[in-house]
C-alpha positions in Angstrom: 0.0 0.0 0.0 1.5 3.3 -1.1 1.0 6.4 1.0 1.3 10.1 -0.1 2.2 11.1 3.5 4.5 9.6 6.1 2.3 10.9 8.8 -0.7 9.1 7.2 1.3 5.9 6.9 2.4 6.0 10.5 -1.2 6.5 11.7 -2.4 3.6 9.6 0.4 1.3 10.8 -0.5 2.1 14.4 -4.2 1.7 13.9 -3.7 -1.6 12.1 -2.1 -3.1 15.2 -5.6 -3.3 16.8 -7.2 -6.8 16.6 -9.5 -7.3 13.6 -8.2 -4.1 11.9 -6.4 -4.6 8.6 -4.6 -1.8 6.8 -7.5 -1.0 4.5 -9.8 -0.6 7.5 -7.2 1.3 9.4 -6.8 3.7 6.4 -10.6 4.3 6.3 -10.6 5.1 10.0 -7.7 7.4 9.8 -9.2 9.3 6.8 -12.5 9.5 8.7 -10.6 11.2 11.6 -9.0 13.6 9.2 -12.5 14.7 8.1 -13.7 15.3 11.6 -13.0 18.4 13.7 -9.5 18.4 15.2 -11.0 18.5 18.7 -12.6 15.0 18.2 -9.2 13.4 17.5 -7.8 15.2 20.5 -10.6 13.8 22.7 -10.0 10.3 21.4 -6.2 10.6 22.0 -6.8 11.9 25.5 -9.2 9.1 26.3 -6.7 6.5 25.2 -3.9 8.0 27.1 -6.0 8.4 30.3 -7.1 4.7 29.9 -3.4 3.6 29.9 -2.2 5.9 32.7 -5.1 6.1 35.1 -6.9 2.7 34.9 -6.9 0.4 37.9 -7.4 -3.3 38.5 -9.7 -4.0 41.5 -7.7 -5.3 44.4 -10.4 -7.7 45.3 -11.6 -9.2 41.9 -9.1 -7.9 39.4 -11.8 -6.3 37.3 -11.0 -3.1 35.4 -11.9 -0.1 37.6 -11.5 3.6 38.1 -10.7 3.1 41.7 -8.8 0.5 43.9 -12.1 -1.4 44.6 -14.5 -1.7 41.7 -18.2 -0.6 42.0 -19.4 -4.2 42.1 -17.2 -5.3 45.0 -18.0 -2.0 46.9 -21.7 -2.5 46.5 -23.1 -3.6 49.9 -26.1 -5.3 48.2 -23.9 -7.9 46.4 -23.6 -11.4 47.9 -19.9 -11.5 48.9 -20.0 -15.2 49.6 -21.0 -16.1 46.0 -18.2 -15.6 43.4 -18.3 -16.1 39.7 -15.0 -17.0 38.1 -14.5 -15.5 34.6 -11.7 -15.1 32.1 -11.7 -11.3 31.6 -13.7 -8.1 31.9 -15.7 -8.8 28.8 -17.3 -11.7 30.6 -18.1 -9.6 33.6 -19.9 -7.1 31.3 -21.8 -9.9 29.6 -23.1 -11.4 32.8 -23.9 -8.1 34.4 -26.1 -7.3 31.3 -28.3 -10.3 32.2 -29.2 -8.7 35.6 -29.4 -12.3 36.9 -26.3 -12.5 39.1 -26.0 -10.7 42.4 -22.7 -12.0 43.7 -19.1 -10.9 43.1 -16.6 -11.9 40.4 -13.1 -13.1 40.1 -11.3 -12.2 36.9 -8.5 -14.7 36.1 -6.9 -12.7 33.3 -6.9 -15.7 30.9 -7.1 -19.5 30.8 -4.5 -22.2 31.3 -3.0 -22.9 27.9 0.3 -24.8 27.9 0.5 -24.4 24.1 0.6 -20.6 24.6 2.9 -20.8 27.6 0.1 -19.8 30.1 0.2 -21.7 33.3 -1.6 -21.2 36.7 1.0 -18.8 37.9 0.3 -16.4 35.1 -3.4 -16.1 36.2 -5.0 -14.8 39.4 -5.8 -18.3 40.8 -3.7 -17.9 43.9 -5.6 -14.8 45.0 -8.8 -16.7 44.5 -7.5 -19.5 46.7 -6.4 -17.0 49.3 -10.0 -15.6 49.5 -11.3 -19.1 49.9 -8.8 -19.9 52.7 -9.9 -16.6 54.5 -13.5 -18.1 54.7 -15.0 -15.3 52.6 -16.6 -17.6 50.0 -19.2 -20.4 50.2 -19.9 -21.0 46.5 -17.8 -20.6 43.3 -19.4 -20.6 39.9 -17.2 -21.5 37.0 -18.2 -19.3 34.0 -15.3 -19.9 31.6 -16.0 -20.6 27.9 -16.6 -24.3 27.2 -13.3 -24.8 25.3 -10.5 -27.2 26.1 -8.6 -24.4 27.8 -11.6 -23.3 29.8 -12.4 -26.8 31.0 -8.7 -27.3 31.9 -8.8 -24.2 34.0 -12.0 -25.1 35.7 -10.7 -28.5 36.6 -7.4 -27.2 37.9 -9.2 -24.8 40.3 -11.7 -27.4 41.3 -8.8 -29.8 42.3 -7.3 -27.0 44.4 -10.6 -26.6 46.2 -11.2 -30.3 46.9 -10.3 -30.1 50.6 -12.3 -26.9 51.3 -16.0 -26.5 52.2 -16.7 -24.3 49.2 -19.4 -25.5 46.9 -18.5 -25.4 43.2 -20.9 -25.1 40.3 -20.7 -24.3 36.6 -23.0 -22.5 34.3 -25.6 -24.7 32.6 -24.7 -25.7 29.0 -27.1 -23.4 27.4 -23.9 -21.9 26.1 -22.7 -24.0 23.2 -19.5 -25.9 23.4 -16.6 -23.7 22.1 -18.7 -20.5 22.5 -17.3 -17.4 24.2 -19.5 -15.8 26.9 -19.4 -12.3 25.4 -21.2 -13.5 22.3 -24.0 -15.3 24.1 -27.4 -13.6 24.1 -28.4 -12.1 27.5 -31.4 -14.5 28.0 -29.4 -17.6 27.3 -26.5 -16.5 29.5 -28.8 -15.4 32.3 -30.6 -18.7 32.3 -27.2 -20.5 32.3 -26.2 -18.6 35.5 -29.6 -19.2 37.3 -29.7 -22.9 36.3 -26.1 -23.6 37.2 -25.2 -27.2 38.1 -22.7 -28.8 40.5 -19.3 -28.9 38.9 -19.0 -32.6 39.6 -22.0 -33.2 37.3 -20.1 -31.6 34.4 -17.2 -33.9 34.9 -19.5 -37.0 34.5 -20.7 -35.6 31.1 -17.2 -35.3 29.7 
């Protein structure tokens, strides 16, 4: 792709680093920004810089937050003994949109994937186990996507909890095998949370 301006080329190259954005799409976005008032580009740039420099990760659940403790964990109406384990913030948003879950979350930051060099130590599993040891949790809901990596992560955490009094359950398989939570419709996902089943039952079906 030939560019008439080095500045244009640099902007396109940076934009195309985003997932799902090829150079043609990046060029269209950059040219769109050039046609907008300069203030709009300035607001976008400022929002991105502020995101990188001011964002926090909740000390309790590791969700993205503007403060040290996120709004969900700080809400006194949430059931602090019920914790839903998810992969990342997109899953928190998807479940929250169902309005069916009133507990807290624990964001792992990924899934165990030996092929990608991701082991338990790269995730926030240890802090989840520490909360269990502190006696803060009575039930953990596994809400990872039903992929091989998701099932491996669920089983690893389940084994770590075997000698505790914490009940473990998993979302009902209204979510298709291999599906990501963020793409599930709100009704299906909500029902999967409400109709969760003991984790041991999911092992028998594998």
